[in-house]
N, C-alpha and C positions, 0 to 999 in steps of 0.2 A: 275886680277890686276887692271882693271878699277873700279871694284866695291869697292875695298879697298881704292883706291886713292881718293874717293869722300870726305871722312872726316877722320880726325885723332883725337885721344884722347890719352892723357898720363895718365896712371893710375899707381901710385907709388906702389900700393899693387899688388904683383905678382899673387896671387890667383885670385883676382878680375879681373886683366888684362887678365888672361887665360880664365875666364868665358865670359868676354866681347868679346874676339876674337872668342871664340866658337859660341856665339850667333850671331855675325856678319857673321860668316861663314854659319850658318844655314839660315840666311836671304838671303845670296848670292845664296845658293843652291835652296831654296824654290822659290825665285823670279827671278832667273837667266834670263830665257827667257819665263817664263810662265805669264799668265794674272793675275792669283790670286794664292795664296799658294795652294799646292796640297792637301788641305783638312783639315778638323777639326782634331785637335790633330796630326798635322804634316802629315807624309806620311802613317800613319797606316790605312790600309783598314779595319781593324777589328773594329775600333771605328767610327761609323756613316758612314761607307763606303766611307771615304775620301771626304765628302761633304764640301762645303764652309760654314763657320760659321760666319756670320755677327754679331752674338750675342756677342761673346767674342774674339775668336782667330784672326779673320780678322782685327778688329779695333785695337787691340793691336799691331799686326804686322805692320799695316799701319802707326800707330803713330811712331813706331820705324824707319820706312823708311823715313818718313818726317823729323824726328829729326836728321837723319844721312845724309840728303841732297840727298837721292836716289829718285829723283823726277820722273825719267822715270818709275821705278818700281811702285811707288805710283800712277802715272797716270793710269797705266794699271788696277789697282783696281777700280778707278773711271770709267774707260771705261766699266768694267764689270757691275758696278752698273747701268750705263746708259743703257746697253743692257738688264739687268734684270728688269729695271723699267716698261716697258710696261706689262710684265707678272705680276709684283707685283700690277699694277693698275687693271688688270683683276681679280686677287685674291681678291682684296678689293670689287669690284663691283659684281662679280659673286659668291663670297663666298668661304670659305675655311673650310674644315673639316679635323681635325686631330684626328683620332680614333673616339670618340663620341662627340667631342667638335667642334661646328661650329660657324663661324663669317661671317658677311656680312655687308658691308658699302655702303652708297649711293655714295661715292666718295673716293678718296685717293689712297694710294698704300700700300700693305701689304707685307712686307719682313718678313722672319721667321728665327729662329735660325739656321736651317739647310736648305741649298739650293743647288741645283745642279748647274753645271757650266753654264747651259742654263737658270737659274733662276727658275727652278721647285722647289716648296717647297716640301721638303722630309718629309714623315710621321716619327715622332720620334719613337724610338725603343719600348717604353712601353706606354700602354694606359694612365697612369697617366700623361705622358708628353704631352698629347693632350691639356692640359691647355695652352700650348704655343700659341694656336690659338688666345687667348686673349692678349697675350703679345705684346708690341711694342718696346721692347729693340732693336731688330735688325733694325727696321725702324729708330729709333733714331740714331743708329750707322751709318746707311747708309748716313743720312744727315750729321752727324759729319765728316765722312771720306771725303765726297765730299767738304764740306765747308772748312775743314782743309787743303785739298789739294790746293784749290784756295788761301787760306790765306798764307800758308807756301811757296808755289812755285811761287806765283804771276802770275800764268797762267790764265789770264782772259778769255781764250777760254772756260773754264769750269764753269764760273760764272752762266750762265743761267741754265745749268744742275743741279748744286749744289742747286740753289734756287728752282728749280722744285722738286727735291727730298725732300728738306725741306718742301715745301708746301704740297706735296702729303702725306708724312709720318705723318705729324701732323694732318691730317684729318681722321685718323683711331683711 
């Protein structure tokens, strides 16, 4: 009840309204009392073993939470980014190998498309996906989520963390 009371939308098209209500329900289930959504591709443990997906899924869900004024849930995602950041900084400095592809940077933070709830970078299922080691899409999205949270919520307590994530992810 509290989740649905945060924002309201009137959609004159019945089918569209049904899909909107269903997607809002999914967000409520996924973000109810969890820190981040229960994994890439929803709750399916068959696809990527339910890892966190900062490359696509997480940033899209996070934007929807912000647009719907669900700041408590959106803040928990930024809290997770903050907890994962030290590990992402170690991956940049100490190096990361995904299958046969390796990267190493003198500084910065390396987020990846698939990450565990503790910030562990998960090796992708196929060898060809090892090229993700060079990709910085997930890092860009980490900065985007943190900065968007501060911007939309007005919660200045997260300004320093958001700027740190931006600085660190732009150095890889």
